C-alpha positions as CSV (number, residue, x, y, z in Angstrom):
1,M,-13.8,6.9,-9.3
2,S,-15.4,10.2,-10.4
3,T,-13.9,13.5,-9.1
4,E,-14.5,17.0,-9.7
5,N,-10.8,18.0,-9.4
6,K,-9.8,19.2,-13.0
7,E,-6.0,18.7,-12.5
8,P,-4.5,16.3,-15.0
9,R,-3.9,12.8,-13.6
10,S,-0.3,12.9,-14.7
11,Y,2.0,14.9,-16.7
12,R,5.8,15.2,-17.5
13,N,7.6,18.3,-16.1
14,A,10.4,20.1,-17.8
15,Q,13.0,17.4,-16.7
16,G,10.7,14.7,-18.2
17,K,9.9,13.3,-14.7
18,L,6.3,11.9,-14.2
19,V,4.3,14.2,-12.1
20,L,1.3,12.8,-10.1
21,P,-0.6,15.9,-8.7
22,Q,-3.5,13.9,-7.1
23,V,-1.4,11.2,-5.3
24,T,0.3,11.3,-2.0
25,L,3.1,8.7,-1.3
26,C,2.6,7.4,2.1
27,A,3.8,4.6,4.5
28,M,2.6,3.8,8.1
29,T,4.8,1.8,10.3
30,S,6.6,1.5,13.6
31,V,9.3,-0.9,12.4
32,N,11.9,-1.0,9.7
33,V,11.5,2.9,9.6
34,R,14.8,3.3,7.8
35,E,14.2,0.8,5.2
36,T,10.7,2.3,4.6
37,L,12.1,5.6,3.9
38,K,14.6,4.1,1.6
39,A,11.8,2.5,-0.3
40,M,9.9,5.9,-0.2
41,E,12.9,7.6,-1.8
42,Y,13.2,4.7,-4.2
43,S,9.7,5.2,-5.2
44,C,10.3,8.9,-6.0
45,R,13.1,8.4,-8.4
46,G,11.0,9.0,-11.4
47,I,8.0,10.4,-10.0
48,E,7.1,13.8,-8.4
49,F,4.1,13.1,-6.1
50,A,1.8,15.8,-4.8
51,D,3.1,15.0,-1.2
52,A,4.9,12.2,0.6
53,V,4.3,11.3,4.2
54,I,5.8,8.8,6.7
55,I,3.3,8.1,9.4
56,T,5.0,6.7,12.6
57,D,5.4,7.1,16.3
58,K,8.7,8.9,16.4
59,K,10.3,11.5,14.0
60,P,13.2,9.9,12.1
61,C,16.5,11.8,12.6
62,F,17.2,10.7,9.1
63,L,14.1,12.0,7.4
64,P,14.8,12.6,3.8
65,K,14.0,16.0,2.1
66,G,10.5,15.9,0.5
67,I,9.1,13.5,3.0
68,R,7.2,14.8,6.0
69,Y,6.6,13.2,9.3
70,S,3.2,12.6,10.9
71,H,2.6,11.3,14.3
72,I,0.7,8.2,15.2
73,D,0.7,6.1,18.4
74,R,3.2,3.2,18.2
75,L,1.9,0.4,16.0
76,G,2.9,-2.5,18.4
77,N,1.9,-5.3,16.2
78,I,0.4,-6.2,12.8
79,D,-3.1,-6.0,14.1
80,A,-2.7,-2.5,15.1
81,F,-1.2,-1.6,11.7
82,N,-4.3,-3.2,10.1
83,Y,-6.8,-1.3,12.1
84,K,-5.0,2.1,11.7
85,T,-4.9,1.7,8.1
86,V,-8.5,1.0,7.6
87,Y,-9.7,3.8,10.1
88,D,-7.0,6.4,10.5
89,M,-4.8,6.7,7.4
90,G,-7.2,9.0,5.6
91,D,-6.8,11.7,8.3
92,Y,-3.1,12.2,7.1
93,I,-4.0,12.4,3.5
94,H,-4.8,15.8,1.9
95,T,-5.0,14.5,-1.8
96,D,-7.6,12.7,-3.8
97,F,-5.5,9.5,-3.6
98,A,-2.6,8.0,-1.8
99,L,-0.2,5.3,-2.7
100,L,0.7,3.1,0.2
101,V,4.1,1.5,0.2
102,H,6.1,-0.7,2.7
103,Y,9.8,-1.5,3.0
104,D,9.0,-4.8,0.9
105,G,6.8,-3.2,-1.6
106,F,7.1,0.1,-3.5
107,V,7.5,1.6,-6.9
108,V,10.0,-0.1,-9.1
109,H,9.1,0.9,-12.7
110,P,7.7,4.5,-12.9
111,E,7.6,4.1,-16.6
112,M,4.8,1.7,-16.2
113,W,2.4,4.2,-14.9
114,R,-1.0,4.2,-16.5
115,D,-3.6,7.0,-15.9
116,E,-6.3,4.4,-15.7
117,F,-5.0,3.4,-12.2
118,L,-6.8,6.5,-10.9
119,D,-10.1,5.3,-12.4
120,Y,-10.7,3.2,-9.3
121,D,-10.9,3.7,-5.5
122,Y,-8.7,0.9,-4.8
123,I,-6.0,-0.9,-6.9
124,G,-3.4,-3.4,-5.7
125,S,-1.6,-6.5,-6.9
126,P,-4.0,-9.4,-8.1
127,W,-4.7,-12.2,-5.7
128,P,-4.5,-16.0,-6.7
129,L,-7.6,-18.1,-6.9
130,P,-8.7,-19.8,-3.6
131,K,-7.4,-23.4,-3.2
132,P,-10.0,-26.1,-4.1
133,G,-12.5,-26.5,-1.3
134,D,-11.8,-23.2,0.2
135,D,-15.0,-21.2,0.0
136,T,-14.1,-18.1,2.2
137,T,-10.8,-16.9,1.2
138,Y,-10.9,-14.0,-1.3
139,R,-14.5,-13.9,-1.4
140,D,-17.1,-11.2,-0.6
141,I,-20.2,-11.6,1.5
142,Y,-22.1,-13.1,-1.4
143,G,-19.3,-15.8,-2.2
144,N,-17.9,-14.1,-5.3
145,I,-14.3,-14.4,-5.7
146,C,-12.3,-11.2,-5.4
147,R,-9.1,-11.1,-7.5
148,V,-7.6,-7.8,-6.5
149,G,-6.4,-6.5,-3.2
150,N,-3.0,-6.1,-1.4
151,S,-1.8,-3.6,1.0
152,V,0.7,-2.0,-1.5
153,G,-1.7,0.1,-3.7
154,I,-3.5,3.2,-4.5
155,R,-6.7,4.1,-2.5
156,S,-8.9,7.0,-3.0
157,K,-9.6,9.9,-0.3
158,R,-13.2,8.9,-0.3
159,L,-12.5,5.1,0.4
160,M,-9.9,6.0,3.1
161,D,-12.4,8.2,4.9
162,Y,-15.4,5.9,4.6
163,P,-15.1,3.2,7.2
164,K,-14.7,5.7,10.1
165,K,-17.3,8.1,8.9
166,A,-19.8,5.3,8.2
167,G,-19.2,3.5,11.6
168,I,-18.2,0.1,9.9
169,P,-17.4,-2.4,12.6
170,W,-14.0,-4.0,12.6
171,V,-14.6,-7.8,11.9
172,G,-12.0,-10.3,11.1
173,E,-12.2,-13.3,8.9
174,K,-11.1,-16.9,10.2
175,G,-9.5,-14.9,13.3
176,Y,-7.4,-12.8,11.0
177,F,-7.7,-9.0,10.5
178,N,-6.0,-8.1,7.2
179,E,-6.8,-4.5,6.0
180,D,-6.9,-5.3,2.4
181,G,-9.1,-8.3,2.8
182,F,-11.4,-6.2,5.0
183,I,-11.8,-3.5,2.3
184,C,-11.6,-5.6,-0.8
185,C,-13.7,-8.5,0.4
186,K,-15.5,-8.0,3.7
187,I,-17.0,-4.4,2.9
188,R,-16.7,-4.6,-0.9
189,H,-20.6,-4.5,-1.2
190,L,-20.9,-1.5,1.0
191,L,-18.1,0.4,-0.9
192,E,-20.0,-0.5,-4.3
193,A,-23.2,0.6,-2.9
194,E,-21.6,4.1,-2.3
195,G,-20.4,4.1,-6.0
196,M,-16.7,3.2,-5.2
197,R,-14.9,0.7,-7.5
198,I,-12.1,-1.8,-7.1
199,A,-9.8,-2.3,-10.0
200,P,-10.4,-5.5,-12.0
201,M,-7.7,-8.1,-12.7
202,E,-7.4,-6.8,-16.3
203,V,-6.0,-3.5,-14.9
204,A,-4.6,-4.6,-11.6
205,K,-2.1,-7.0,-13.4
206,Y,-0.2,-3.9,-14.9
207,F,-0.3,-2.2,-11.5
208,G,1.6,-4.5,-9.3
209,H,2.8,-8.1,-8.7
210,E,3.0,-10.1,-5.5
211,N,1.8,-13.7,-6.2
212,M,3.3,-15.3,-9.2
213,I,0.0,-16.3,-11.0
214,P,-0.3,-17.0,-14.8
215,E,-2.1,-13.7,-15.4
216,I,1.0,-11.6,-14.8
217,E,3.4,-13.6,-16.9
218,G,5.4,-11.4,-19.1
219,I,4.1,-8.1,-17.5
220,T,6.4,-5.5,-16.0
221,P,4.7,-4.1,-12.9
222,F,4.6,-0.5,-11.7
223,V,4.9,-1.6,-8.0
224,F,5.7,-4.9,-6.4
225,H,5.3,-6.5,-3.0
226,K,7.3,-9.2,-1.4
227,W,10.4,-10.7,-3.1
228,Y,8.7,-13.8,-4.6
229,G,9.5,-15.3,-8.0
230,T,10.2,-12.5,-10.6
231,N,10.2,-9.9,-7.8
232,A,13.3,-11.4,-6.3
233,G,15.6,-9.0,-8.1
234,Y,13.9,-5.8,-6.7
235,P,15.9,-3.8,-4.1
236,D,15.9,-5.1,-0.5
237,F,17.0,-2.3,1.7
238,R,17.5,-4.5,4.8
239,K,20.6,-6.2,3.3
240,K,23.0,-3.4,4.0
241,H,22.0,-3.2,7.6
242,T,22.1,-7.0,8.4
243,V,25.1,-6.9,10.7
244,L,23.9,-3.6,12.4
245,N,20.4,-5.2,13.0
246,S,22.0,-8.2,14.6
247,L,24.1,-6.3,16.9
248,R,20.9,-4.3,17.8
249,R,18.9,-7.2,18.6
250,L,21.7,-8.7,20.7
251,H,22.0,-5.3,22.4
252,G,18.3,-5.5,23.1
253,R,18.6,-8.9,24.5
254,L,21.4,-8.1,26.7
255,K,19.7,-5.0,28.1
256,G,16.6,-6.9,28.7
257,G,18.6,-9.3,30.9
258,N,19.9,-6.6,33.1
């Protein structure tokens, strides 16, 4: 990833906090908004981002200081999220990079930051190898295996803007429309033709963990996604609201029956 921006990729402020002047912390969701905001706050514990934005359909009444709200039409299902992430997320970002987080995937070890994460237009957690006999999963159009993707990750502004500007059609794989697979596999050849780069396994394994694969053993990640394996001990902001959420679901069912 080349950029003419002369700002340092990172530095420490007077309080010793990591500053990322080129990176926006962002989340896009219409569900688990409170938990997502908690995840964003947690991601900011040891980091000062250039900007922080929650992209959702209603302004949260509990919006934390330092996180701005941007409106998007309600994301009614995962397919809507995937589409909007590919084609519209860049509209909300005003820095060279964005770190996309979710309620179940966010920064857990700010001390593990590496400036080389910004050498690439996309970096996320490593993917496992496809199962034997599977010749389509985690592969580009040439059949090459792609080992890095995952929704929780850093994308360059250039990459975020590209699908809409280039008029890339929205095409699924085996009936599924996953935004990370679309970017890191389906249109990888188009991105690379434009000079954009997706991080290799050798760097991504230090960035994030989702799947418990041999390559990540003994490594402490910067971010995580999903509470699998060694990720099980990371915060789950849903737990404190289990009873409340159950009551809300019950209220919704009763209201729907009236």
